[in-house]
Backbone as a printed PyTorch tensor [residue, N CA C, xyz], in Angstrom:
tensor([[[-23.3330,  32.0760,  31.9980],
         [-23.4370,  33.3190,  31.2740],
         [-23.3350,  34.4530,  32.3020]],

        [[-22.4890,  35.4580,  32.0110],
         [-22.2990,  36.5720,  32.9540],
         [-23.4540,  37.5770,  32.8600]],

        [[-23.5040,  38.5020,  33.8290],
         [-24.5540,  39.5330,  33.8300],
         [-24.4250,  40.4300,  32.6090]],

        [[-23.1930,  40.7440,  32.2330],
         [-22.9730,  41.6050,  31.0680],
         [-23.4810,  40.9320,  29.7910]],

        [[-23.2080,  39.6350,  29.6390],
         [-23.6780,  38.9010,  28.4570],
         [-25.1960,  38.8390,  28.4270]],

        [[-25.8140,  38.6800,  29.5920],
         [-27.2830,  38.6620,  29.6380],
         [-27.8500,  40.0130,  29.2360]],

        [[-27.2350,  41.0980,  29.7050],
         [-27.7180,  42.4430,  29.3630],
         [-27.5810,  42.6950,  27.8670]],

        [[-26.4470,  42.2810,  27.2800],
         [-26.2620,  42.4660,  25.8340],
         [-27.2570,  41.6210,  25.0440]],

        [[-27.4960,  40.4250,  25.4920],
         [-28.4710,  39.5730,  24.8120],
         [-29.8630,  40.1890,  24.8970]],

        [[-30.2410,  40.6970,  26.0670],
         [-31.5450,  41.3540,  26.2210],
         [-31.6590,  42.5820,  25.3440]],

        [[-30.5980,  43.4150,  25.2900],
         [-30.6070,  44.5960,  24.4240],
         [-30.7460,  44.1970,  22.9700]],

        [[-30.0650,  43.1250,  22.5640],
         [-30.1680,  42.6510,  21.1820],
         [-31.5690,  42.1900,  20.8480]],

        [[-32.2080,  41.5040,  21.7620],
         [-33.5800,  41.0350,  21.5260],
         [-34.5280,  42.2320,  21.4210]],

        [[-34.3830,  43.2290,  22.3100],
         [-35.2470,  44.4220,  22.2680],
         [-35.0520,  45.1780,  20.9610]],

        [[-33.8160,  45.3700,  20.5480],
         [-33.5590,  46.0840,  19.2960],
         [-34.0770,  45.3010,  18.0920]],

        [[-33.9530,  43.9780,  18.1040],
         [-34.4710,  43.1790,  16.9950],
         [-35.9820,  43.2890,  16.9140]],

        [[-36.6620,  43.2440,  18.0420],
         [-38.1250,  43.3850,  18.0570],
         [-38.5160,  44.7870,  17.5960]],

        [[-37.7990,  45.8290,  18.0650],
         [-38.0970,  47.2040,  17.6450],
         [-37.8760,  47.3640,  16.1480]],

        [[-36.8000,  46.7830,  15.6310],
         [-36.5430,  46.8690,  14.1940],
         [-37.6160,  46.1660,  13.3910]],

        [[-38.0730,  45.0380,  13.8580],
         [-39.1410,  44.3100,  13.1750],
         [-40.4400,  45.1150,  13.2110]],

        [[-40.7150,  45.7740,  14.3450],
         [-41.9340,  46.5950,  14.4590],
         [-41.8770,  47.7850,  13.5100]],

        [[-40.7230,  48.4550,  13.4080],
         [-40.5840,  49.5940,  12.4820],
         [-40.7010,  49.1080,  11.0460]],

        [[-40.2030,  47.9120,  10.7790],
         [-40.3020,  47.3750,   9.4190],
         [-41.7550,  47.1010,   9.0480]],

        [[-42.5090,  46.5200,   9.9810],
         [-43.9050,  46.1810,   9.7000],
         [-44.8150,  47.4220,   9.7290]],

        [[-44.5660,  48.3610,  10.6330],
         [-45.3820,  49.5900,  10.7420],
         [-44.4240,  50.7760,  10.6330]],

        [[-44.1850,  51.2840,   9.4200],
         [-43.1950,  52.3450,   9.2240],
         [-43.5080,  53.6380,   9.9880]],

        [[-44.7620,  53.9100,  10.3200],
         [-45.0960,  55.1590,  11.0250],
         [-44.5350,  55.1730,  12.4460]],

        [[-44.1860,  53.9910,  13.0090],
         [-43.5850,  53.9390,  14.3380],
         [-42.1800,  54.5410,  14.3400]],

        [[-41.5050,  54.5130,  13.2110],
         [-40.1450,  55.0300,  13.1140],
         [-40.1030,  56.5360,  13.1660]],

        [[-41.0830,  57.2120,  12.6500],
         [-41.2480,  58.6610,  12.6590],
         [-39.9960,  59.4010,  12.2720]],

        [[-39.3350,  60.0300,  13.2440],
         [-38.1830,  60.8860,  12.9860],
         [-36.9680,  60.0790,  12.5360]],

        [[-36.9460,  58.8200,  12.8680],
         [-35.8000,  57.9810,  12.5060],
         [-36.0420,  57.3050,  11.1780]],

        [[-36.5260,  58.0490,  10.1880],
         [-36.7540,  57.4770,   8.8650],
         [-35.4110,  57.1020,   8.2570]],

        [[-35.4580,  56.0740,   7.4570],
         [-34.2170,  55.5690,   6.8690],
         [-33.7070,  56.5710,   5.8520]],

        [[-32.6960,  57.3030,   6.2010],
         [-32.1000,  58.2790,   5.3040],
         [-30.7060,  57.8390,   4.9420]],

        [[-29.9790,  58.7730,   4.3280],
         [-28.6240,  58.4470,   3.8920],
         [-27.7030,  58.1510,   5.0800]],

        [[-27.9220,  58.7850,   6.2110],
         [-27.0730,  58.5440,   7.3780],
         [-27.1540,  57.0920,   7.8420]],

        [[-28.3790,  56.5790,   7.9430],
         [-28.5590,  55.2090,   8.4350],
         [-28.0440,  54.1740,   7.4370]],

        [[-28.2490,  54.4470,   6.1670],
         [-27.7290,  53.5280,   5.1440],
         [-26.2050,  53.5210,   5.1950]],

        [[-25.6070,  54.6840,   5.3490],
         [-24.1510,  54.7690,   5.4630],
         [-23.6380,  54.0680,   6.7030]],

        [[-24.3720,  54.2460,   7.8460],
         [-23.9640,  53.5930,   9.0920],
         [-24.0060,  52.0760,   8.9530]],

        [[-25.0580,  51.5620,   8.3320],
         [-25.1490,  50.1130,   8.1020],
         [-24.0160,  49.6530,   7.1890]],

        [[-23.6830,  50.4430,   6.1680],
         [-22.5800,  50.0960,   5.2660],
         [-21.2510,  50.0320,   5.9880]],

        [[-20.9930,  51.0320,   6.8800],
         [-19.7370,  51.0320,   7.6400],
         [-19.6660,  49.8160,   8.5650]],

        [[-20.7650,  49.5160,   9.2490],
         [-20.7960,  48.3460,  10.1370],
         [-20.5620,  47.0560,   9.3360]],

        [[-21.1900,  46.9470,   8.1650],
         [-20.9960,  45.7600,   7.3180],
         [-19.5480,  45.6620,   6.8600]],

        [[-18.9340,  46.8080,   6.5040],
         [-17.5440,  46.8130,   6.0740],
         [-16.6190,  46.3770,   7.2180]],

        [[-16.8680,  46.8930,   8.4130],
         [-16.0620,  46.4840,   9.5660],
         [-16.2220,  44.9870,   9.8670]],

        [[-17.4460,  44.5060,   9.8030],
         [-17.6920,  43.0800,  10.0620],
         [-17.0030,  42.2180,   8.9950]],

        [[-17.0900,  42.6250,   7.7250],
         [-16.4120,  41.8910,   6.6480],
         [-14.9100,  41.8780,   6.8400]],

        [[-14.3480,  43.0330,   7.2770],
         [-12.9130,  43.0960,   7.5550],
         [-12.5120,  42.1620,   8.6820]],

        [[-13.3600,  42.0740,   9.6940],
         [-13.0770,  41.1620,  10.8110],
         [-13.0630,  39.7080,  10.3440]],

        [[-14.0440,  39.3230,   9.5230],
         [-14.0790,  37.9500,   8.9940],
         [-12.8690,  37.6660,   8.0980]],

        [[-12.4860,  38.6460,   7.2780],
         [-11.3240,  38.4700,   6.4030],
         [-10.0520,  38.2870,   7.2330]],

        [[ -9.9090,  39.0960,   8.2940],
         [ -8.7460,  38.9740,   9.1720],
         [ -8.6950,  37.5880,   9.8170]],

        [[ -9.8420,  37.1120,  10.3060],
         [ -9.8850,  35.7850,  10.9290],
         [ -9.5500,  34.6850,   9.9250]],

        [[-10.0440,  34.8330,   8.7070],
         [ -9.7490,  33.8330,   7.6720],
         [ -8.2730,  33.8640,   7.3000]],

        [[ -7.6830,  35.0510,   7.2660],
         [ -6.2790,  35.1950,   6.9030],
         [ -5.3720,  34.5550,   7.9550]],

        [[ -5.7460,  34.6950,   9.2250],
         [ -4.9240,  34.1810,  10.3230],
         [ -5.1620,  32.7040,  10.6160]],

        [[ -6.2420,  32.1430,  10.1650],
         [ -6.5490,  30.7420,  10.4740],
         [ -5.6530,  29.8210,   9.6560]],

        [[ -5.3360,  28.6650,  10.1960],
         [ -4.4900,  27.7250,   9.4470],
         [ -5.2360,  27.1840,   8.2240]],

        [[ -4.4490,  26.9170,   7.2000],
         [ -5.0190,  26.3900,   5.9650],
         [ -5.4730,  24.9530,   6.1890]],

        [[ -6.7100,  24.6890,   5.8870],
         [ -7.2590,  23.3390,   6.0450],
         [ -7.8000,  22.8900,   4.7000]],

        [[ -7.4600,  21.6890,   4.3250],
         [ -7.9500,  21.1640,   3.0600],
         [ -7.8830,  19.6550,   3.0600]],

        [[ -8.3390,  19.0800,   1.9980],
         [ -8.3510,  17.6240,   1.8780],
         [ -6.9620,  17.1220,   1.5140]],

        [[ -6.5650,  16.0170,   2.0950],
         [ -5.3080,  15.3740,   1.7720],
         [ -5.5980,  14.2910,   0.7440]],

        [[ -5.1300,  14.5160,  -0.4710],
         [ -5.4620,  13.5940,  -1.5610],
         [ -4.5210,  12.4020,  -1.6480]],

        [[ -3.3860,  12.4730,  -0.9590],
         [ -2.4590,  11.3480,  -1.0230],
         [ -1.5820,  11.4270,  -2.2570]],

        [[ -0.6530,  10.5080,  -2.3650],
         [  0.2890,  10.4850,  -3.4650],
         [ -0.2720,   9.6410,  -4.6000]],

        [[ -0.4920,  10.2420,  -5.7790],
         [ -1.0580,   9.4570,  -6.8800],
         [ -0.0760,   8.4480,  -7.4720]],

        [[  1.2090,   8.5890,  -7.1640],
         [  2.2070,   7.6890,  -7.7220],
         [  2.2920,   6.3580,  -6.9860]],

        [[  1.7910,   6.3110,  -5.7630],
         [  1.8710,   5.0740,  -4.9890],
         [  0.8270,   4.0800,  -5.4770]],

        [[  1.2430,   2.8660,  -5.6710],
         [  0.3340,   1.8040,  -6.0720],
         [  0.2390,   0.8400,  -4.8990]],

        [[ -0.9440,   0.6360,  -4.4190],
         [ -1.0790,  -0.2510,  -3.2720],
         [ -1.9840,  -1.4210,  -3.6130]],

        [[ -1.6090,  -2.5680,  -3.1510],
         [ -2.4600,  -3.7330,  -3.3010],
         [ -2.4510,  -4.3630,  -4.6780]],

        [[ -1.4580,  -4.0420,  -5.5030],
         [ -1.4030,  -4.6360,  -6.8310],
         [ -0.5580,  -5.9030,  -6.7500]],

        [[ -1.1100,  -7.0350,  -7.1250],
         [ -0.3330,  -8.2730,  -7.0380],
         [  0.7800,  -8.3090,  -8.0910]],

        [[  1.8810,  -8.9040,  -7.7210],
         [  3.0070,  -9.0530,  -8.6200],
         [  3.0990, -10.5190,  -9.0190]],

        [[  3.3160, -10.8030, -10.3020],
         [  3.4410, -12.2030, -10.6960],
         [  4.5800, -12.8820,  -9.9300]],

        [[  4.2960, -14.0280,  -9.3810],
         [  5.2970, -14.7840,  -8.6390],
         [  5.2860, -14.5410,  -7.1460]],

        [[  4.4260, -13.6430,  -6.6670],
         [  4.3580, -13.3840,  -5.2260],
         [  4.0350, -14.6520,  -4.4410]],

        [[  3.0980, -15.4330,  -4.9350],
         [  2.7060, -16.6590,  -4.2450],
         [  3.8610, -17.6410,  -4.1580]],

        [[  4.6510, -17.7450,  -5.2340],
         [  5.8020, -18.6380,  -5.2330],
         [  6.8460, -18.1540,  -4.2330]],

        [[  7.0860, -16.8500,  -4.2060],
         [  8.0600, -16.3090,  -3.2580],
         [  7.6430, -16.5830,  -1.8170]],

        [[  6.3610, -16.4330,  -1.5280],
         [  5.8760, -16.7000,  -0.1710],
         [  6.0100, -18.1840,   0.1740]],

        [[  5.6710, -19.0460,  -0.7820],
         [  5.7920, -20.4870,  -0.5390],
         [  7.2570, -20.8810,  -0.3670]],

        [[  8.1300, -20.2770,  -1.1790],
         [  9.5600, -20.5680,  -1.0720],
         [ 10.1020, -20.0970,   0.2720]],

        [[  9.6690, -18.9330,   0.7150],
         [ 10.1110, -18.4280,   2.0210],
         [  9.6380, -19.3470,   3.1440]],

        [[  8.4550, -19.9270,   2.9860],
         [  7.9330, -20.8310,   4.0210],
         [  8.7370, -22.1230,   4.0930]],

        [[  9.3780, -22.5270,   2.9980],
         [ 10.1460, -23.7790,   3.0000],
         [ 11.4640, -23.6500,   3.7390]],

        [[ 11.9050, -22.4370,   4.0330],
         [ 13.1810, -22.2660,   4.7170],
         [ 13.1080, -22.6280,   6.1910]],

        [[ 11.9120, -22.6870,   6.7460],
         [ 11.7940, -23.0720,   8.1480],
         [ 12.0660, -24.5730,   8.2640]],

        [[ 12.9300, -24.9260,   9.1810],
         [ 13.4070, -26.3060,   9.2780],
         [ 12.2920, -27.2890,   9.5920]],

        [[ 11.3950, -26.9490,  10.4890],
         [ 10.3770, -27.8940,  10.9340],
         [  9.0220, -27.6530,  10.2920]],

        [[  8.9790, -26.9700,   9.1860],
         [  7.6990, -26.6470,   8.5550],
         [  7.5930, -27.3400,   7.2010]],

        [[  6.4240, -27.8990,   6.9540],
         [  6.1660, -28.5130,   5.6510],
         [  5.3270, -27.5930,   4.7710]],

        [[  4.9820, -26.4350,   5.3200],
         [  4.1240, -25.4960,   4.6070],
         [  4.8440, -24.9620,   3.3680]],

        [[  4.1400, -24.8960,   2.2870],
         [  4.6740, -24.3190,   1.0630],
         [  5.3920, -25.2990,   0.1580]],

        [[  5.7530, -26.4740,   0.6550],
         [  6.5310, -27.4080,  -0.1630],
         [  5.7540, -27.9160,  -1.3680]],

        [[  4.4900, -28.2500,  -1.1620],
         [  3.7000, -28.7700,  -2.2860],
         [  3.5290, -27.7040,  -3.3650]],

        [[  3.3200, -26.4530,  -2.9390],
         [  3.1600, -25.3850,  -3.9280],
         [  4.4610, -25.1380,  -4.6840]],

        [[  5.5780, -25.1680,  -3.9810],
         [  6.8680, -24.9690,  -4.6420],
         [  7.1040, -26.0740,  -5.6630]],

        [[  6.8580, -27.3160,  -5.2740],
         [  7.0400, -28.4290,  -6.2100],
         [  6.0800, -28.3260,  -7.3880]],

        [[  4.8270, -27.9900,  -7.1050],
         [  3.8220, -27.9070,  -8.1730],
         [  4.1520, -26.8040,  -9.1700]],

        [[  4.8120, -25.7740,  -8.7320],
         [  5.1250, -24.6740,  -9.6390],
         [  6.4940, -24.8250, -10.2830]],

        [[  7.4440, -25.4210,  -9.5740],
         [  8.8020, -25.5190, -10.0970],
         [  8.9740, -26.6760, -11.0830]],

        [[  8.2720, -27.7850, -10.8870],
         [  8.3950, -28.9300, -11.8020],
         [  8.0370, -28.5720, -13.2470]],

        [[  6.8590, -28.0130, -13.5150],
         [  6.5470, -27.6930, -14.9110],
         [  7.4390, -26.5950, -15.4900]],

        [[  7.8820, -25.6850, -14.6510],
         [  8.7860, -24.6340, -15.1340],
         [ 10.1130, -25.2540, -15.5450]],

        [[ 10.6150, -26.1810, -14.7510],
         [ 11.8870, -26.8290, -15.0730],
         [ 11.7880, -27.5690, -16.4030]],

        [[ 10.7200, -28.3090, -16.5860],
         [ 10.5530, -29.0320, -17.8540],
         [ 10.4860, -28.0610, -19.0310]],

        [[  9.7120, -26.9960, -18.8800],
         [  9.5500, -26.0330, -19.9730],
         [ 10.8670, -25.3310, -20.2990]],

        [[ 11.6190, -24.9490, -19.2830],
         [ 12.8950, -24.2630, -19.5160],
         [ 13.8650, -25.1890, -20.2390]],

        [[ 13.9750, -26.4230, -19.7750],
         [ 14.9200, -27.3520, -20.4020],
         [ 14.4870, -27.7220, -21.8170]],

        [[ 13.2040, -27.8450, -22.0480],
         [ 12.7220, -28.1590, -23.3940],
         [ 12.9640, -26.9920, -24.3470]],

        [[ 12.7310, -25.7890, -23.9070],
         [ 12.8320, -24.6330, -24.8120],
         [ 14.2610, -24.1360, -24.9840]],

        [[ 15.0370, -24.0980, -23.9270],
         [ 16.3820, -23.5320, -24.0200],
         [ 17.4370, -24.5490, -24.4440]],

        [[ 17.2430, -25.8050, -24.1100],
         [ 18.2370, -26.8120, -24.4710],
         [ 17.7370, -27.7520, -25.5600]],

        [[ 16.5540, -27.4870, -26.0450],
         [ 15.9510, -28.2890, -27.1250],
         [ 15.8730, -29.7720, -26.7750]],

        [[ 15.5500, -30.0680, -25.5540],
         [ 15.3680, -31.4470, -25.1330],
         [ 13.9140, -31.8290, -25.3120]],

        [[ 13.6880, -33.0980, -25.5440],
         [ 12.3090, -33.5840, -25.6030],
         [ 11.7580, -33.6410, -24.1790]],

        [[ 10.4520, -33.8290, -24.0800],
         [  9.8220, -33.9110, -22.7580],
         [ 10.3800, -35.0900, -21.9690]],

        [[ 10.5430, -36.2360, -22.6410],
         [ 11.0770, -37.4230, -21.9570],
         [ 12.5160, -37.2120, -21.4940]],

        [[ 13.3260, -36.5820, -22.3610],
         [ 14.7140, -36.3590, -21.9820],
         [ 14.8140, -35.3630, -20.8180]],

        [[ 14.0060, -34.3320, -20.8360],
         [ 14.0130, -33.3570, -19.7360],
         [ 13.6210, -34.0360, -18.4250]],

        [[ 12.5920, -34.8780, -18.4580],
         [ 12.1680, -35.5870, -17.2460],
         [ 13.2500, -36.5520, -16.7690]],

        [[ 13.8850, -37.2550, -17.7080],
         [ 14.9250, -38.2140, -17.3520],
         [ 16.1230, -37.5020, -16.7180]],

        [[ 16.5310, -36.3770, -17.3000],
         [ 17.6910, -35.6520, -16.7620],
         [ 17.3820, -34.9840, -15.4140]],

        [[ 16.1570, -34.5330, -15.2640],
         [ 15.7660, -33.9760, -13.9640],
         [ 15.8130, -35.0660, -12.8920]],

        [[ 15.3070, -36.2620, -13.2280],
         [ 15.2900, -37.3670, -12.2680],
         [ 16.7020, -37.8710, -11.9720]],

        [[ 17.5770, -37.8280, -12.9780],
         [ 18.9510, -38.2910, -12.7800],
         [ 19.8180, -37.2200, -12.1100]],

        [[ 19.4080, -35.9680, -12.2130],
         [ 20.1660, -34.8780, -11.6090],
         [ 21.3150, -34.3850, -12.4500]],

        [[ 21.3410, -34.7250, -13.7500],
         [ 22.4470, -34.2660, -14.5960],
         [ 22.0390, -33.1270, -15.5360]],

        [[ 21.0590, -32.3640, -15.1720],
         [ 20.6300, -31.2190, -15.9910],
         [ 21.4220, -29.9620, -15.6680]],

        [[ 22.1990, -29.9910, -14.5610],
         [ 22.9870, -28.8300, -14.1460],
         [ 24.2410, -29.2890, -13.4230]],

        [[ 25.2020, -28.3730, -13.3170],
         [ 26.4280, -28.6630, -12.5700],
         [ 26.2820, -28.3320, -11.0870]],

        [[ 25.2310, -27.6250, -10.7210],
         [ 25.0010, -27.2480,  -9.3230],
         [ 24.3690, -28.4350,  -8.5940]],

        [[ 25.0980, -29.0710,  -7.6710],
         [ 24.5600, -30.2650,  -7.0090],
         [ 23.3360, -29.9700,  -6.1380]],

        [[ 23.2550, -28.7710,  -5.5530],
         [ 22.0840, -28.4390,  -4.7380],
         [ 20.8430, -28.2650,  -5.6050]],

        [[ 21.0020, -27.6190,  -6.7590],
         [ 19.8660, -27.4510,  -7.6670],
         [ 19.4190, -28.8050,  -8.2020]],

        [[ 20.3730, -29.6520,  -8.5560],
         [ 20.0350, -30.9830,  -9.0710],
         [ 19.3580, -31.8240,  -7.9980]],

        [[ 19.7420, -31.6440,  -6.7450],
         [ 19.1810, -32.4400,  -5.6520],
         [ 17.7200, -32.1170,  -5.3850]],

        [[ 17.2430, -30.9730,  -5.8580],
         [ 15.8340, -30.6470,  -5.6350],
         [ 14.9300, -31.6150,  -6.3930]],

        [[ 15.3300, -31.9930,  -7.6090],
         [ 14.4970, -32.8670,  -8.4410],
         [ 14.9150, -34.3310,  -8.3610]],

        [[ 16.0950, -34.6180,  -7.8100],
         [ 16.6150, -35.9780,  -7.8320],
         [ 17.1660, -36.3790,  -6.4670]],

        [[ 16.6970, -37.5220,  -5.9730],
         [ 17.2440, -38.0340,  -4.7130],
         [ 18.6630, -38.5560,  -4.9090]],

        [[ 18.9540, -39.0680,  -6.1290],
         [ 20.2980, -39.5790,  -6.4050],
         [ 21.3260, -38.4500,  -6.3760]],

        [[ 20.9270, -37.2660,  -6.8390],
         [ 21.8620, -36.1370,  -6.8770],
         [ 22.1550, -35.5900,  -5.4900]],

        [[ 21.3120, -35.9010,  -4.5250],
         [ 21.5440, -35.4130,  -3.1600],
         [ 22.8390, -35.9790,  -2.5870]],

        [[ 23.2340, -37.1690,  -3.0710],
         [ 24.4750, -37.7740,  -2.5910],
         [ 25.7040, -37.0450,  -3.1270]],

        [[ 25.5210, -36.2800,  -4.2210],
         [ 26.6530, -35.5710,  -4.8250],
         [ 26.9190, -34.2080,  -4.1830]],

        [[ 26.0700, -33.7950,  -3.2630],
         [ 26.2970, -32.5210,  -2.5690],
         [ 27.4860, -32.7080,  -1.6390]],

        [[ 28.4930, -31.8410,  -1.7290],
         [ 29.6810, -31.9920,  -0.8770],
         [ 29.3240, -31.9770,   0.6120]],

        [[ 30.1050, -32.7400,   1.3670],
         [ 29.8420, -32.8790,   2.7970],
         [ 29.9010, -31.5210,   3.5070]],

        [[ 30.8530, -30.6930,   3.1390],
         [ 30.9870, -29.3740,   3.7780],
         [ 29.7420, -28.5210,   3.5260]],

        [[ 29.1960, -28.6100,   2.3260],
         [ 27.9830, -27.8470,   2.0040],
         [ 26.8030, -28.3700,   2.8060]],

        [[ 26.6980, -29.7070,   2.8880],
         [ 25.6020, -30.2840,   3.6760],
         [ 25.7150, -29.8830,   5.1480]],

        [[ 26.9220, -29.8690,   5.6600],
         [ 27.1450, -29.4790,   7.0460],
         [ 26.7970, -28.0010,   7.2670]],

        [[ 27.1760, -27.1630,   6.3100],
         [ 26.8800, -25.7370,   6.4090],
         [ 25.3660, -25.4950,   6.4160]],

        [[ 24.6560, -26.2200,   5.5600],
         [ 23.1920, -26.0860,   5.5200],
         [ 22.5840, -26.6020,   6.8130]],

        [[ 23.1300, -27.6950,   7.3130],
         [ 22.5900, -28.2970,   8.5390],
         [ 22.7000, -27.3380,   9.7200]],

        [[ 23.7810, -26.5810,   9.7840],
         [ 23.9900, -25.6600,  10.8970],
         [ 23.3730, -24.2900,  10.6600]],

        [[ 22.8650, -24.0560,   9.4710],
         [ 22.2150, -22.7620,   9.2050],
         [ 20.7750, -22.8050,   9.7000]],

        [[ 20.1130, -21.6820,   9.6400],
         [ 18.7190, -21.6100,  10.0800],
         [ 17.7510, -22.0120,   8.9700]],

        [[ 18.2710, -22.2950,   7.7970],
         [ 17.4210, -22.6590,   6.6630],
         [ 17.3180, -24.1710,   6.5540]],

        [[ 16.2280, -24.6100,   5.9560],
         [ 16.0740, -26.0450,   5.7360],
         [ 16.8060, -26.4410,   4.4600]],

        [[ 17.2260, -27.6890,   4.3980],
         [ 17.9010, -28.1850,   3.1970],
         [ 16.9620, -28.1110,   2.0000]],

        [[ 15.6960, -28.4190,   2.2180],
         [ 14.7120, -28.3560,   1.1340],
         [ 14.6080, -26.9350,   0.5750]],

        [[ 14.5330, -25.9600,   1.4550],
         [ 14.4120, -24.5740,   1.0190],
         [ 15.6230, -24.1110,   0.2330]],

        [[ 16.8200, -24.4940,   0.6860],
         [ 18.0450, -24.1180,  -0.0210],
         [ 18.0710, -24.7710,  -1.3970]],

        [[ 17.6950, -26.0400,  -1.4790],
         [ 17.6600, -26.7280,  -2.7770],
         [ 16.6520, -26.0790,  -3.7200]],

        [[ 15.4820, -25.7500,  -3.2080],
         [ 14.4540, -25.1160,  -4.0420],
         [ 14.9320, -23.7630,  -4.5490]],

        [[ 15.5600, -23.0040,  -3.6850],
         [ 16.0580, -21.6850,  -4.0860],
         [ 17.1460, -21.8120,  -5.1480]],

        [[ 18.0540, -22.7410,  -4.9570],
         [ 19.1330, -22.9350,  -5.9340],
         [ 18.5870, -23.4550,  -7.2580]],

        [[ 17.5850, -24.3440,  -7.2020],
         [ 16.9850, -24.8530,  -8.4410],
         [ 16.3020, -23.7170,  -9.1990]],

        [[ 15.5620, -22.8730,  -8.5020],
         [ 14.8940, -21.7450,  -9.1580],
         [ 15.9180, -20.7940,  -9.7590]],

        [[ 17.0010, -20.5270,  -9.0370],
         [ 18.0440, -19.6340,  -9.5480],
         [ 18.7280, -20.2350, -10.7720]],

        [[ 18.9820, -21.5340, -10.7480],
         [ 19.6280, -22.1920, -11.8890],
         [ 18.7180, -22.1950, -13.1140]],

        [[ 17.4380, -22.4500, -12.8980],
         [ 16.4970, -22.4140, -14.0270],
         [ 16.3990, -21.0070, -14.6090]],

        [[ 16.4440, -20.0170, -13.7560],
         [ 16.4200, -18.6370, -14.2570],
         [ 17.6860, -18.3310, -15.0450]],

        [[ 18.8270, -18.7950, -14.5460],
         [ 20.0850, -18.5790, -15.2650],
         [ 20.0510, -19.2340, -16.6370]],

        [[ 19.5500, -20.4680, -16.7010],
         [ 19.4440, -21.1710, -17.9860],
         [ 18.5270, -20.3990, -18.9220]],

        [[ 17.4120, -19.9300, -18.4050],
         [ 16.4440, -19.2190, -19.2500],
         [ 17.0420, -17.9280, -19.8020]],

        [[ 17.8090, -17.2200, -18.9910],
         [ 18.3430, -15.9290, -19.4230],
         [ 19.5950, -16.0520, -20.2890]],

        [[ 20.4240, -17.0590, -20.0460],
         [ 21.7220, -17.0910, -20.7240],
         [ 21.8180, -18.0940, -21.8640]],

        [[ 21.0420, -19.1370, -21.8310],
         [ 21.1470, -20.1410, -22.8900],
         [ 20.0500, -19.9250, -23.9210]],

        [[ 20.3700, -20.2960, -25.1390],
         [ 19.3480, -20.1200, -26.1860],
         [ 19.1200, -21.3730, -26.9830]]])
């Protein structure tokens, strides 16, 4: 604290004590009785101080709460997310993760789609899935049938073998796509 600041602080303390003394014992004020001049002087000082605060508020940057975007939806699960994640996990060549979930979810869907859209009985749907003759797509048929895996063209098998995807993942994806096509286009 500088000498000037100390002097101003001391003057402020003396004036505050003097003002308190005049307030408590009005006869100490004597000639300096509160008249219109002093009331006006206090009013002018208050007006100047208010103007200073208004100026500072006007020049200060606007600060407020950021409420965020009400249109964004975060953390809402989408039906089928788990299947998509399991299907994505099956594309890794050396990973067995997700295969059981894909099979557990795709088998009943396949039966239901074939029963409802092609009017097959439960036994016929199971038999055709096992035989691989429920679709013309050999990769989709190979997902449910080991016999249908032999009908996949050699060039396709070679292409899958050299790709970064696993044969199981490609078959599962094609089977899901074929079942969706049947559901949407056949009645």
